[in-house]
BAFI-3210 file (N, C-alpha, C; in Angstrom, 3 decimals, decimal comma, padded with zeros to 6 digits):
// residues 92
n [1|2|3|4|5|6|7|8|9|10|11|12|13|14|15|16|17|18|19|20|21|22|23|24|25|26|27|28|29|30|31|32|33|34|35|36|37|38|39|40|41|42|43|44|45|46|47|48|49|50|51|52|53|54|55|56|57|58|59|60|61|62|63|64|65|66|67|68|69|70|71|72|73|74|75|76|77|78|79|80|81|82|83|84|85|86|87|88|89|90|91|92]
n.u [053,348|053,636|051,190|051,104|050,386|047,611|047,769|046,734|043,374|041,327|038,136|035,431|032,036|029,981|027,010|025,273|022,523|021,226|022,078|024,394|027,480|029,923|032,551|034,924|037,287|039,932|042,304|045,104|046,442|049,055|048,234|048,693|049,329|050,045|048,965|046,565|044,899|041,973|041,130|038,409|036,973|034,339|031,864|030,149|031,559|033,739|033,255|034,320|033,421|032,680|034,393|035,601|037,174|038,468|039,898|042,170|043,516|045,711|047,562|046,740|044,020|042,974|043,642|042,040|039,468|039,684|039,829|037,272|035,597|036,465|035,642|032,850|032,193|032,916|030,956|028,804|029,160|031,297|034,361|037,924|040,002|042,331|045,608|046,842|049,646|052,101|052,641|055,104|054,313|052,984|054,915|055,900]
n.v [074,874|075,116|075,201|076,801|075,144|076,039|077,551|076,045|076,789|078,567|079,245|081,225|081,616|083,634|084,416|085,898|086,512|084,449|082,313|081,113|079,623|078,745|076,791|076,322|074,464|074,116|072,174|071,019|067,895|065,461|062,328|058,779|057,337|059,111|062,070|064,393|065,348|066,934|068,166|068,619|070,162|070,749|072,391|073,083|075,615|074,628|071,960|068,777|068,493|067,569|065,554|065,501|063,935|064,476|063,017|063,832|063,602|065,242|068,020|070,459|070,215|069,798|072,244|073,977|073,134|073,783|076,610|077,157|076,314|078,059|080,571|080,141|079,800|082,301|083,896|083,080|084,244|083,523|084,244|084,740|083,395|085,017|084,108|083,935|085,357|084,286|086,159|087,948|087,777|085,366|083,495|083,687]
n.w [065,625|069,048|071,548|074,594|077,641|079,641|082,900|086,026|086,976|089,218|090,090|091,444|092,500|094,159|095,676|097,966|098,212|096,975|098,370|097,389|096,981|095,231|093,680|091,013|089,388|087,066|085,294|083,356|082,870|082,436|081,086|081,714|079,341|077,233|075,361|076,661|079,653|080,721|083,730|085,758|088,576|090,713|092,786|095,908|097,919|100,468|100,357|098,937|096,385|092,960|090,513|087,203|084,498|081,355|078,561|075,988|072,642|072,127|073,591|072,570|071,884|074,440|075,609|074,114|074,918|077,612|077,429|076,327|078,446|080,462|079,438|079,319|082,032|082,991|081,787|083,256|085,678|087,305|088,946|088,878|091,403|093,350|094,119|097,403|098,664|101,001|103,954|105,916|108,547|108,644|109,057|111,601]
ca.u [053,519|053,139|050,360|051,444|049,265|047,220|048,002|045,492|042,473|040,407|037,074|034,390|030,799|029,344|025,837|024,589|021,064|020,735|022,777|025,246|028,926|030,427|033,902|035,150|038,723|040,329|043,742|045,477|047,409|049,463|047,793|049,720|049,697|050,133|047,820|046,379|043,624|041,395|040,547|037,474|036,507|033,379|030,929|029,930|032,769|033,770|033,103|035,262|032,810|032,729|035,549|035,429|038,414|038,303|041,195|042,263|044,655|046,871|047,362|046,056|042,579|042,669|043,731|040,849|038,349|039,948|039,431|035,809|035,000|036,790|034,745|031,476|032,039|032,969|029,642|027,844|029,404|032,450|035,531|039,158|040,492|043,731|046,401|047,335|051,065|052,339|053,304|056,134|053,624|052,580|056,044|056,372]
ca.v [075,781|074,577|076,074|076,530|074,695|077,053|077,242|075,669|077,914|078,426|080,238|081,211|082,380|083,823|085,278|085,690|086,603|083,144|081,313|080,418|079,709|077,653|076,863|075,557|074,413|073,470|071,985|070,042|066,963|064,412|060,982|057,747|056,825|060,164|062,948|065,356|065,221|068,126|067,779|069,621|069,923|071,805|072,113|074,134|075,938|073,911|070,529|068,250|068,652|066,468|065,591|064,884|063,935|064,253|062,774|064,270|063,049|066,126|069,115|071,569|069,983|070,016|073,688|074,587|072,830|074,592|077,976|077,211|076,240|079,293|081,620|079,831|080,075|083,756|084,419|082,718|085,015|083,047|085,119|084,060|083,575|085,433|083,356|084,761|085,112|084,322|087,363|087,717|087,417|083,954|082,631|083,945]
ca.w [066,737|070,296|072,365|075,990|078,464|080,622|084,315|086,709|087,171|090,344|089,968|092,477|092,285|095,461|095,647|099,255|098,099|096,511|099,185|096,430|097,226|094,395|093,121|089,788|089,132|085,823|085,083|082,331|083,437|081,492|081,463|081,726|078,026|076,226|075,195|077,740|080,346|081,323|085,015|086,278|089,936|091,008|093,863|096,896|098,683|101,741|100,091|097,945|095,080|092,008|089,611|085,889|083,721|079,926|077,946|074,604|071,917|072,277|074,536|071,899|072,059|075,855|075,847|073,526|075,807|078,804|077,100|076,186|079,783|081,173|078,926|079,708|083,461|083,142|081,412|084,301|086,890|088,060|088,886|089,246|092,771|093,389|095,083|098,488|098,952|102,451|104,451|106,923|109,784|108,588|109,417|112,971]
c.u [052,893|052,325|050,707|050,200|048,913|047,523|046,680|044,686|041,511|039,415|036,093|033,194|030,076|028,218|025,049|023,066|020,445|021,350|023,688|026,711|029,564|031,861|033,947|036,636|038,982|041,839|043,944|046,613|047,826|048,940|048,929|050,211|049,698|048,853|047,769|044,998|043,225|040,664|039,683|037,031|035,569|032,471|030,751|031,225|032,669|033,563|034,186|034,721|032,903|033,934|035,185|036,752|038,066|039,681|041,126|043,510|045,899|046,523|046,662|044,536|042,160|042,691|042,522|039,628|038,463|039,457|037,926|035,129|035,261|035,864|033,306|031,238|032,087|031,627|028,591|028,117|030,556|033,614|036,749|039,549|041,960|044,450|046,945|048,782|051,272|053,072|054,348|055,487|053,206|053,683|056,567|055,580]
c.v [075,185|075,628|075,781|076,113|075,782|076,587|076,822|076,912|077,605|079,579|080,107|082,020|082,432|084,823|085,044|085,735|085,283|081,992|080,446|080,692|078,531|077,890|076,017|075,612|073,624|073,299|070,953|069,211|065,952|063,052|059,976|057,364|057,880|060,954|063,963|065,162|066,563|067,676|068,930|069,200|071,064|071,387|073,321|074,353|075,276|072,417|070,087|068,412|067,396|066,652|064,887|065,007|063,596|064,077|063,127|063,666|063,919|067,313|070,312|071,430|070,256|071,510|074,421|074,354|073,643|076,020|078,130|077,197|077,513|080,435|081,389|080,145|081,573|084,399|084,131|083,401|084,520|084,021|084,353|084,400|083,950|084,632|084,317|084,385|085,174|085,609|086,980|087,255|085,957|083,019|082,877|083,198]
c.w [067,985|071,047|073,819|076,772|079,467|082,042|084,948|087,074|088,317|090,272|091,122|092,012|093,614|095,304|096,930|099,150|097,653|097,293|098,300|096,751|096,498|093,968|091,860|089,506|087,852|085,798|083,982|082,901|082,369|081,952|081,311|080,329|076,928|076,079|076,321|078,341|080,934|082,576|085,507|087,659|090,279|092,152|094,762|097,670|100,054|101,587|099,117|096,526|094,244|091,094|088,313|085,147|082,276|079,326|076,461|073,974|072,030|073,175|073,898|072,052|073,497|076,181|075,270|074,407|077,102|078,562|076,968|077,547|080,580|080,730|079,377|081,191|083,745|082,817|082,476|085,631|087,750|087,877|089,390|090,683|092,690|094,466|096,138|098,756|100,455|102,836|105,488|108,228|109,812|109,064|110,822|113,977]
res [m|l|i|p|e|p|k|p|l|h|l|r|r|i|d|p|t|r|n|m|r|r|f|y|m|l|s|i|q|p|p|l|f|g|g|a|s|l|v|r|n|w|g|r|i|g|t|n|g|k|v|m|v|q|t|f|d|d|s|a|e|a|s|e|a|f|g|r|l|e|r|a|k|g|k|r|g|y|v|m|v|q|a|r|l|p|s|v|r|d|h|t]
***
């Protein structure tokens, strides 16, 4: 049974009392020679942050790691960023 790859995820953690404005992004990308790569990007909002790429033998392993990281970040207070759809006013 094939496990569908999760869609890219964009999380934020903002706590003004601690001067904390962080982002965390996860995505699964196909590497050049097969398998699957889990791409992580994190840092302070407004910066490029850091990037880490982990390569797995198959997409199921990458999806499991994706899920573990998503749960761990949720426990630490990160919340998903909702994508803003363009409005009619944006095109005038």
